GUVO-88986 format. One record per residue (C-alpha): residue number from 1; residue in one letter; x negated, y negated, z negated. Coordinates in Angstrom, 1 decimal, m for minus. Each point is the difference from the previous one (the first is absolute). Example, Ala and Ser with C-alpha at 12.3 -4.5 7.8 and 13.67 -1.06 7.14 Angstrom:
REM residues 2
@num = 1 | residuo = A | u = m12.3 | v = 4.5 | w = m7.8 .
@num = 2 | residuo = S | u = m1.4 | v = m3.4 | w = 0.7 .
//
This chain:
REM residues 70
@num = 1 | residuo = M | u = m29.0 | v = m36.9 | w = 2.6 .
@num = 2 | residuo = K | u = m2.4 | v = 2.9 | w = 0.5 .
@num = 3 | residuo = E | u = m0.1 | v = 1.6 | w = 3.4 .
@num = 4 | residuo = S | u = 1.1 | v = 3.4 | w = m1.4 .
@num = 5 | residuo = T | u = 3.0 | v = m1.6 | w = m1.8 .
@num = 6 | residuo = Q | u = 1.1 | v = m1.8 | w = 3.2 .
@num = 7 | residuo = A | u = m0.4 | v = 3.2 | w = 2.0 .
@num = 8 | residuo = K | u = 2.2 | v = 1.9 | w = m2.5 .
@num = 9 | residuo = I | u = 2.7 | v = m2.7 | w = 0.2 .
@num = 10 | residuo = T | u = m0.1 | v = 0.0 | w = 3.8 .
@num = 11 | residuo = A | u = 0.4 | v = 3.8 | w = 0.0 .
@num = 12 | residuo = A | u = 2.8 | v = m0.2 | w = m2.5 .
@num = 13 | residuo = V | u = 1.8 | v = m2.6 | w = 2.1 .
@num = 14 | residuo = A | u = m0.4 | v = 2.1 | w = 3.1 .
@num = 15 | residuo = A | u = 1.3 | v = 3.1 | w = m1.7 .
@num = 16 | residuo = A | u = 3.0 | v = m2.0 | w = m1.4 .
@num = 17 | residuo = G | u = 0.7 | v = m1.2 | w = 3.5 .
@num = 18 | residuo = G | u = 0.0 | v = 3.5 | w = 1.4 .
@num = 19 | residuo = M | u = 2.4 | v = 1.2 | w = m2.8 .
@num = 20 | residuo = A | u = 2.3 | v = m3.0 | w = 0.8 .
@num = 21 | residuo = Q | u = 0.1 | v = 0.9 | w = 3.7 .
@num = 22 | residuo = K | u = 0.9 | v = 3.6 | w = m0.9 .
@num = 23 | residuo = A | u = 2.8 | v = m1.2 | w = m2.3 .
@num = 24 | residuo = L | u = 1.4 | v = m2.2 | w = 2.7 .
@num = 25 | residuo = A | u = m0.2 | v = 2.6 | w = 2.7 .
@num = 26 | residuo = T | u = 3.2 | v = 1.8 | w = 1.2 .
@num = 27 | residuo = S | u = 0.8 | v = 2.8 | w = m2.4 .
@num = 28 | residuo = P | u = m0.1 | v = 3.5 | w = 1.5 .
@num = 29 | residuo = N | u = 2.8 | v = 0.9 | w = m2.5 .
@num = 30 | residuo = P | u = 3.2 | v = m1.5 | w = 1.4 .
@num = 31 | residuo = E | u = 2.9 | v = m0.9 | w = m2.2 .
@num = 32 | residuo = W | u = 2.5 | v = 2.8 | w = 0.7 .
@num = 33 | residuo = T | u = 3.7 | v = m0.8 | w = 0.0 .
@num = 34 | residuo = E | u = 2.4 | v = 2.1 | w = m2.0 .
@num = 35 | residuo = Y | u = 1.4 | v = 1.4 | w = 3.3 .
@num = 36 | residuo = E | u = m3.4 | v = 1.0 | w = 1.2 .
@num = 37 | residuo = M | u = m0.9 | v = 1.7 | w = m3.3 .
@num = 38 | residuo = R | u = 3.3 | v = 1.9 | w = 0.0 .
@num = 39 | residuo = S | u = m0.6 | v = 1.1 | w = 3.6 .
@num = 40 | residuo = I | u = m3.5 | v = 1.2 | w = m0.9 .
@num = 41 | residuo = D | u = 1.4 | v = 1.9 | w = m3.0 .
@num = 42 | residuo = E | u = 2.7 | v = 1.6 | w = 2.2 .
@num = 43 | residuo = W | u = m2.6 | v = 1.1 | w = 2.5 .
@num = 44 | residuo = I | u = m2.1 | v = 1.5 | w = m2.8 .
@num = 45 | residuo = A | u = 3.1 | v = 1.9 | w = m1.2 .
@num = 46 | residuo = R | u = 0.4 | v = 1.6 | w = 3.4 .
@num = 47 | residuo = Q | u = m3.6 | v = 1.3 | w = 0.1 .
@num = 48 | residuo = D | u = m0.9 | v = 3.6 | w = m0.9 .
@num = 49 | residuo = V | u = m2.7 | v = m1.1 | w = m2.4 .
@num = 50 | residuo = K | u = 0.0 | v = m2.5 | w = m2.9 .
@num = 51 | residuo = L | u = m1.7 | v = m3.2 | w = 1.1 .
@num = 52 | residuo = E | u = m0.9 | v = m3.1 | w = m2.0 .
@num = 53 | residuo = R | u = 1.0 | v = m3.3 | w = 1.7 .
@num = 54 | residuo = P | u = m3.5 | v = m1.0 | w = 1.1 .
@num = 55 | residuo = E | u = m0.6 | v = 3.4 | w = 1.7 .
@num = 56 | residuo = A | u = 3.5 | v = m0.2 | w = 1.6 .
@num = 57 | residuo = I | u = m0.7 | v = m3.5 | w = 1.3 .
@num = 58 | residuo = R | u = m3.4 | v = 1.1 | w = 1.5 .
@num = 59 | residuo = R | u = 1.8 | v = 2.9 | w = 1.7 .
@num = 60 | residuo = L | u = 2.8 | v = m2.3 | w = 1.4 .
@num = 61 | residuo = V | u = m2.6 | v = m2.4 | w = 1.3 .
@num = 62 | residuo = E | u = m1.9 | v = 2.9 | w = 1.6 .
@num = 63 | residuo = L | u = 3.2 | v = 1.2 | w = 1.6 .
@num = 64 | residuo = G | u = 0.8 | v = m3.5 | w = 1.3 .
@num = 65 | residuo = L | u = m3.5 | v = m0.4 | w = 1.4 .
@num = 66 | residuo = N | u = 0.0 | v = 3.4 | w = 1.7 .
@num = 67 | residuo = S | u = 3.5 | v = m0.4 | w = 1.6 .
@num = 68 | residuo = K | u = 0.1 | v = m0.5 | w = 3.7 .
@num = 69 | residuo = T | u = 1.5 | v = m3.3 | w = 1.2 .
@num = 70 | residuo = K | u = 2.4 | v = 0.0 | w = 2.8 .
//
């Protein structure tokens, strides 16, 4: 095998390994239960502005992170 061909194969294998690690990593998008989705939708309905779910979830996370613990 030519050196350049072997280098290309090595690079491709390394890239595939990286993609596999990303695929196996914990997903930042959890599977929401029906109860959780309904609760989020109810929270959205109580807001003064129309929010899409992703924005509502970001705001809820921010509220939770900024809340003071007792």
